[in-house]
Phi, psi and omega in degrees: 000148182299131181305315185298312176296326177298316176298313181300315184294318182293318178299319182295320183289321178290324179293318176298332183273348191297341179291342185286343184250140175286153177311125187088356181284151185273139176277164176298155180306158171304315182297321174296323176290324178297320182282329175293315184262352178057053175233173181278163176300324179304310180302320182293311184301311182293323175298319178294323176295326177294321182284332175292321179295332183269007178079009188268325175234165175233123175269133176238111181307125181093339183251326176124200179246140177232150172295133180292143177285154181303129179282147180287166180301131181291155180294149179304140185289144177289168183257102181260013179300337174304333183296330183298323172286319180301315182289342177256002185273069180293146174300166182294323178281345183266103186263003185254120185309142177268354179298149181237130178249108183255011180302318182287337173285318184295333180305317186262352176260330180289129177292132177289161181297160177311140180083349178269134182286136188263083174272002181252007183288154177242017182219160179295141175300148179310327179293345179257347180281143180283058190301319180290317176302317178290320177305307181299314172306315180291326179294315180289329184292322180293341179265356185288145177298130179077009188302330183258015174275184175282125185276175173294147184299324182278352183115163178296133180312312182294324175292318178302319179295321181292318180295320177305313180298325181285352177261034175071019184072015184285339186226154164276164173303321176295350176259013185241135172249133181267128182235167188268067180094158179303318183299316174298320182297315178297323178296315181296317180301309183300318183293326183280332186268336188222136174280160181300140180094348179283151171285150172224130183282134172230156174290150178229112010280172182211170181297126182300331173301319181291323177293325180290319178304308184299314183288327179288331179281356180087014182270160180246108180288129180247109190293140166230115193298146175240151172239196179301338182257016182095199182294143179277113180306318180296322177287325176302315175297318173307313181297317175301316186293318188281329185255339188064026184297145177274351181206158178231125179256118182218161174239087190295339189239119173052058190302144175262114023249000191283339183082008185287151172248126178304123182295151182303322182284351175267339188300309183292324183295324179294318181289323179297316181296321179292319176300314175300326181281351189062043186230160179270155170240120177269110187262113173266095181268066197277339183231037176300328183270001177252040180285144177276153188306333185259016187281333184084187180297141182263147170296153172294158173304152173301328183299332182293336180257022190232098172277349190257010177076017177292325188266130167249120195252133180238132173218157185216159168270345194299309191297331182270355181234287180200151184292344176266356174264079195266081175232128184216183176220151176228122187236143184194161179229152182099188182297336181297333182301317182293329176293312181302315183296315182297318181289325182292322180295323180291322185286315196227356187062291181195161171283134184313135181298317181303323176295318178293319178296325178293321180305306182304314180300313190294304183294339179272358187267155172303334180294327187299303179299329176297319179299312184298322179301309185297315178294325182295315181296314182288327175292322172301312183297321181288325175296313181296323175295318185289316181297319174296316180297318177296316181298323185282314189256337179227061179299340184284349179271114182283136176229075186296338187229126168253115186282157178250024174199172185085199188221015190209161173245162183228073183281143174270138175275158177301140181311135182089358182289139181272101180302324185291317180298318181292321178298318184292317183294326185289325179293323174298319176287351175100024174218129184265131181237160175258115178288157180285337186303317184292350180270009178242137174275348174228195186292132183288149181280349183188156176283144182216170169228150170248118181252119183269136170247006180267339185269001185259169184286337178169189184295327176298317180290330176295314176306315181291322177295322178293321179305306182297327179290327178296323178291323180294311178296327174298328183283326187267316185270345179075000000 
């Protein structure tokens, strides 16, 4: 059984039985619960933790779990209505709203209820994560001399060197900063490159987290359309001329959500256009390590063809490992590097040294290349399973591009489809979806879904998820 659903089911069983115990009464031991419900000790621990978070039980190390006592009446709530005025009172010169909308990001971060198939996830399923290798790396890292001391602000030299080699030799280790995940690196980059109120060019559609970062920084996302070959250079040039934007954020390899790869003939055009505009290109190379088995040779990062410091490069280990393994790199050359370094130090000081040491242990172990090969083969199998199931059961969903890397598909829905209604119907049918609307910074040209095949347990769950999606489409589309 899926670990997450096991935890939810056990928590529900225990919740139903709490009335058997008086307030303060002791629940059966963890060992007794393991034997009774035939689950792992980890499942019992997590189920009890869930009930403790709900205030239903109290856990005491060494003593066990107890039913929580009846709570006394809460103190009268304070009046926080003043905050509505304070948070909306922008200065006269500040024309950009300061509200932060994280809804598009939460769609792929929030865990669905037990029993719901996760087609909306943005990370590898636990069965695809190198959990043993990460655990071993963390254990070895913790024993390294000085592992718990303060690291260099820019990151461990050996880790910076490893990241530099992976960017096609475009940067030296001195031009690389270790950051706490790609989201943090992108946030630092945009704060460094654009002042509040400035426009920033983004692909359309694009990753909702990028739009959230830009808006939270007080920037105005300006969409530039992409097709199966990536961003359209002529429209990029028009957007720079019309907006005067200081930066363009793109994902040239297996773009999220379209899966597009920037065509060879467009690569130099993108760099030339940005250079002539006096602007930066922020290259988010987020899934280079999630290439599918049949992809063939990958194009080099844009940064590898940029001698002039136009490209600020972002790459990460997170997508290929675990959402909690938040180690990434931010690379740049020229004066902008000092600004990036200063912003990172002010925001986060540094990435915890034990995590950096664990990253070095992981990527230097024989398990790392084995893991990447296994993920490459499994992602291809899952992609093929999902495309086959969609073609068979949902032919009305157009799928013009099938990527050879990444972890999702981007089917277009029939014109006029209500995305929100379909997402709600799918959840009732037992499958969680990511609607297309949050991926657009302006009005979308058509309704879409982003369907992840990496966050599910396997091809069998993909087939069942498409079957449930068929039922939801029958309800909404008629």
